[in-house]
C-alpha positions as CSV (number, residue, x, y, z in Angstrom):
1,M,123.1,75.7,153.0
2,S,126.9,74.4,152.6
3,L,129.5,74.4,149.8
4,E,129.1,70.3,150.0
5,E,125.2,70.6,150.4
6,S,124.9,73.0,146.7
7,S,128.1,71.3,145.6
8,L,125.5,67.9,145.6
9,N,122.3,69.5,144.8
10,L,123.7,71.0,141.8
11,S,125.3,67.8,140.5
12,G,122.0,66.0,140.6
13,L,121.4,64.1,143.7
14,S,118.5,66.7,144.3
15,G,116.4,64.9,140.8
16,E,115.8,61.7,139.3
17,H,118.9,61.8,137.5
18,N,121.2,59.5,138.9
19,H,124.4,60.5,139.7
20,N,127.4,57.6,140.7
21,H,129.5,59.8,142.2
22,L,133.1,57.9,143.0
23,L,134.9,60.5,144.6
24,S,134.0,63.6,147.0
25,S,135.9,66.2,149.1
26,Q,133.5,65.9,151.4
27,E,135.0,64.4,154.1
28,A,138.5,66.1,153.1
29,G,137.3,69.2,154.7
30,W,138.1,71.6,152.1
31,N,136.4,74.8,152.7
32,K,137.4,76.9,149.6
33,L,135.9,74.9,147.0
34,S,134.7,71.1,146.3
35,L,135.2,68.9,144.1
36,I,133.1,65.4,143.2
37,Y,134.6,62.9,140.2
38,E,131.1,60.8,139.0
39,L,130.1,59.0,136.5
40,E,126.9,61.5,134.3
41,P,125.1,58.8,132.8
42,A,124.0,59.6,129.2
43,G,120.4,61.1,129.5
44,E,118.4,64.7,130.5
45,M,119.4,66.7,133.6
46,P,116.9,69.7,134.4
47,E,117.6,73.1,134.1
48,T,119.1,74.4,138.1
49,I,120.3,78.0,139.2
50,A,124.5,77.3,140.3
51,L,125.1,77.9,144.0
52,A,128.9,77.9,143.4
53,H,131.3,79.0,140.5
54,V,130.9,75.8,138.9
55,L,133.7,74.0,136.6
56,V,133.0,70.6,134.9
57,V,135.7,69.1,133.4
58,A,135.6,66.6,130.8
59,Q,137.0,63.3,131.5
60,G,136.1,61.7,128.2
61,E,134.2,62.4,124.5
62,F,130.8,63.3,124.3
63,Q,128.3,64.9,122.8
64,A,125.7,67.0,125.2
65,S,122.6,69.7,123.7
66,F,122.0,72.2,125.7
67,H,118.3,73.9,125.7
68,I,119.2,77.7,125.8
69,E,116.0,80.1,124.7
70,E,113.7,77.3,123.6
71,Q,116.4,75.6,121.2
72,W,118.9,72.9,121.3
73,H,122.6,73.9,120.9
74,Q,124.6,70.6,120.6
75,E,128.5,70.6,122.0
76,E,131.2,68.3,121.2
77,Y,133.2,67.4,124.1
78,L,136.9,66.4,124.0
79,Q,138.2,64.8,127.0
80,G,139.9,68.1,129.3
81,D,137.3,70.4,127.9
82,V,135.6,73.0,130.3
83,A,132.0,74.2,130.7
84,L,132.3,77.2,133.4
85,I,128.7,77.9,135.2
86,P,129.0,81.0,137.5
87,A,127.2,81.5,140.7
88,G,123.7,82.9,140.0
89,T,123.3,82.3,137.1
90,V,121.1,79.0,135.3
91,F,122.8,75.9,134.7
92,P,120.8,75.1,131.3
93,R,118.7,71.7,131.0
94,V,121.1,69.6,129.2
95,A,121.3,65.8,127.8
96,V,123.9,63.7,127.4
97,D,124.4,60.9,124.6
98,R,126.8,58.7,126.5
99,D,128.4,57.7,130.1
100,V,131.5,59.9,130.8
101,P,133.2,60.9,134.0
102,L,133.7,64.5,135.3
103,I,135.1,66.2,137.4
104,N,133.1,68.9,139.0
105,L,134.9,72.0,140.9
106,F,132.6,73.8,142.6
107,L,134.1,77.6,144.1
108,P,131.6,79.5,146.2
109,P,131.8,83.5,145.0
110,D,133.2,85.0,148.4
111,V,136.5,82.7,147.5
112,L,137.1,85.2,144.6
113,V,136.9,88.3,146.5
114,N,138.9,87.1,149.9
115,A,141.1,86.3,147.7
116,M,141.9,89.4,146.0
117,G,141.5,91.2,148.8
118,D,138.9,93.0,146.9
119,D,134.7,93.9,148.2
120,T,133.5,94.6,144.7
121,Q,131.5,91.9,142.8
122,L,133.6,90.2,140.8
123,E,131.8,88.9,137.8
124,L,132.8,85.7,136.0
125,R,131.4,85.2,131.8
126,S,129.8,81.8,131.4
127,Q,131.0,79.2,129.1
128,L,129.7,76.4,128.0
129,K,132.9,75.2,126.2
130,V,136.4,75.8,126.2
131,H,140.0,74.4,126.1
132,D,141.9,75.5,129.2
133,P,144.5,73.2,129.7
134,L,145.3,75.1,133.5
135,I,141.9,74.2,134.5
136,Q,142.0,71.1,133.1
137,Q,145.6,70.4,135.1
138,I,144.7,72.1,138.6
139,A,141.1,69.9,138.5
140,L,143.8,66.3,137.8
141,A,145.9,67.6,140.3
142,L,143.3,68.5,142.8
143,K,141.8,65.0,142.3
144,T,144.9,63.1,142.9
145,E,145.8,65.0,146.6
146,L,142.2,64.3,147.4
147,V,143.0,60.0,147.2
148,T,146.5,60.4,148.1
149,A,146.4,63.0,151.1
150,G,142.8,62.5,152.4
151,E,142.5,65.2,155.2
152,D,146.2,66.1,154.7
153,S,144.8,68.2,151.4
154,Q,143.1,71.1,153.1
155,L,146.2,73.2,152.4
156,Y,147.3,72.2,149.4
157,A,143.4,72.4,148.3
158,D,143.2,76.6,149.7
159,S,146.4,77.2,147.6
160,M,144.8,75.8,144.5
161,A,141.1,77.1,144.9
162,T,142.8,80.9,145.1
163,A,145.1,80.3,142.2
164,L,142.3,78.9,140.2
165,G,140.0,82.1,141.1
166,V,142.6,84.3,140.5
167,H,142.9,82.6,137.0
168,L,139.1,82.3,136.3
169,L,139.3,86.6,136.9
170,R,142.3,86.8,134.4
171,R,140.1,85.1,131.9
172,Y,137.1,85.1,132.2
173,G,136.4,87.9,134.4
174,V,134.1,90.7,133.4
175,N,135.9,94.1,133.6
176,N,138.3,93.1,136.5
177,A,141.8,93.5,135.3
178,V,143.5,91.2,138.1
179,K,146.7,93.0,139.7
180,E,150.3,91.4,139.2
181,Y,152.8,92.0,142.5
182,R,156.6,92.4,142.6
183,G,159.4,92.5,145.6
184,G,158.3,89.4,147.8
185,L,157.8,90.3,151.4
186,S,159.4,92.4,153.4
187,N,162.1,90.7,155.7
188,Y,160.1,91.1,158.7
189,Q,156.9,90.2,157.1
190,L,159.0,86.7,156.1
191,K,160.1,86.2,159.3
192,I,157.0,86.8,161.0
193,V,155.3,83.7,158.7
194,T,158.3,81.5,158.7
195,E,158.5,81.9,162.6
196,Y,155.1,81.2,162.6
197,I,154.9,77.9,160.7
198,Q,157.9,76.0,162.4
199,G,156.3,76.7,165.8
200,H,152.9,75.2,164.3
201,L,153.5,72.6,161.9
202,D,151.4,70.3,164.4
203,H,148.3,72.5,163.4
204,I,146.5,73.1,160.4
205,L,148.0,76.2,158.3
206,N,145.7,77.4,156.0
207,L,146.7,80.2,153.0
208,D,144.1,82.3,154.8
209,L,145.4,81.8,158.4
210,L,149.5,83.0,156.5
211,A,148.2,86.1,154.7
212,S,146.6,87.4,157.7
213,L,149.5,87.0,159.8
214,V,151.0,90.4,158.0
215,N,147.6,91.4,156.8
216,I,147.2,90.8,152.9
217,S,145.1,88.8,150.8
218,P,146.2,85.3,149.9
219,H,146.6,85.6,146.2
220,Y,148.9,88.9,147.3
221,F,150.5,86.8,149.7
222,A,151.1,83.5,148.1
223,C,152.9,85.4,144.8
224,L,155.4,87.5,147.1
225,F,155.6,84.5,150.0
226,K,157.2,82.8,146.7
227,Q,159.0,85.6,145.2
228,S,160.8,85.5,148.8
229,T,161.3,82.1,149.1
230,G,161.2,80.4,145.4
231,T,158.3,78.2,146.7
232,S,155.2,78.1,147.2
233,P,153.5,78.6,150.4
234,H,152.2,74.5,150.5
235,K,155.6,73.1,149.3
236,Y,157.9,75.4,151.8
237,I,155.1,74.2,155.0
238,T,155.8,70.5,153.6
239,S,159.7,70.9,153.4
240,C,159.8,72.5,156.9
241,R,157.5,69.3,158.2
242,L,159.6,66.7,156.3
243,A,162.9,68.7,158.0
244,K,161.4,68.1,161.4
245,A,160.0,64.7,161.0
246,K,164.4,63.7,160.5
247,L,165.0,64.9,163.5
248,L,162.4,63.2,165.3
249,L,162.8,60.3,163.9
250,R,166.6,60.2,164.5
251,Q,165.6,59.9,168.1
252,N,163.6,56.6,167.7
253,L,160.5,58.3,168.4
254,A,157.3,55.9,167.3
255,I,156.7,56.7,163.4
256,A,152.6,57.7,164.3
257,F,154.0,60.2,166.9
258,V,156.2,61.7,164.8
259,C,153.2,62.1,161.7
260,Q,151.0,63.8,164.4
261,E,153.9,66.0,165.6
262,V,154.8,67.4,162.1
263,G,151.2,67.7,161.5
264,F,150.3,64.9,158.8
265,K,146.9,63.1,159.7
266,N,147.5,60.3,157.6
267,Q,150.4,58.2,158.6
268,S,150.0,56.3,155.1
269,H,150.4,59.8,153.2
270,F,153.4,61.2,155.2
271,T,155.2,57.6,154.7
272,R,154.3,58.2,150.4
273,V,155.6,62.3,150.7
274,F,158.4,61.4,152.8
275,R,159.8,58.6,150.3
276,Q,158.6,60.9,147.7
277,H,161.4,63.5,148.8
278,Y,164.0,61.4,150.2
279,Q,163.9,58.0,148.2
280,I,163.7,56.0,151.3
281,T,160.5,55.2,153.9
282,P,160.5,56.7,157.5
283,K,161.2,53.2,158.8
284,A,164.2,52.7,156.7
285,Y,165.3,56.1,157.6
286,Q,164.9,55.5,161.6
287,N,166.7,52.3,161.4
288,L,169.9,54.0,160.0
289,F,171.0,55.2,163.4
């Protein structure tokens, strides 16, 4: 079963509870995590086994009652509160007292392993309710990126999945310390990566691919790359794409062609990002020359 299929089943499509899915990452091609933004209706959901690590981020206030060990336990949720259900554990029978919007994030277990470059079992502790501003921020950022970037959001989603996985291990891991890395990439490693990026701006560039060029884990790579360049791989690649776009636009090439040549699948997203960086649209910039 795919990540998206397990996400949909866990979020209620396999049962009688009628969820209203407002947004899903299914069409965007995310492969390290899945996002579903839904309107959770008042009522009860049956007990389910979590097939991925599940994070439920409340987008409104509500009360939930969990059926655990033959007893009901009530929790009051505020906007931004988070529930964490690790993969392989039981998502208990639960009833909510009102309709409430939720952001659901699903991370397959191997994302944590691959991010850390470690083949040991990495366990997380269940949390029925926790206030975690970083998880809330990541969930909202992913939702916004999905809405604005669509298919162009893959690299961003991959990077956020790695960052989220590391945060979960640091804060909710069971006997799993996350190492801190210092010193940055070597000049040789940085040259390999940056030359590859410059030569493949029209390709899909993800964190796993870039990390594999220098044979280190995605998390290790992301930390060292930022120490070497002062920015994240995602932001660096975006800057490179936009710089090349400016050169091509000066040659009076079609904007749709330029968009493809610098790796944007969505022309409206390309225009939005270009304007955010340069305070001018690609067309208006081209007309200057």
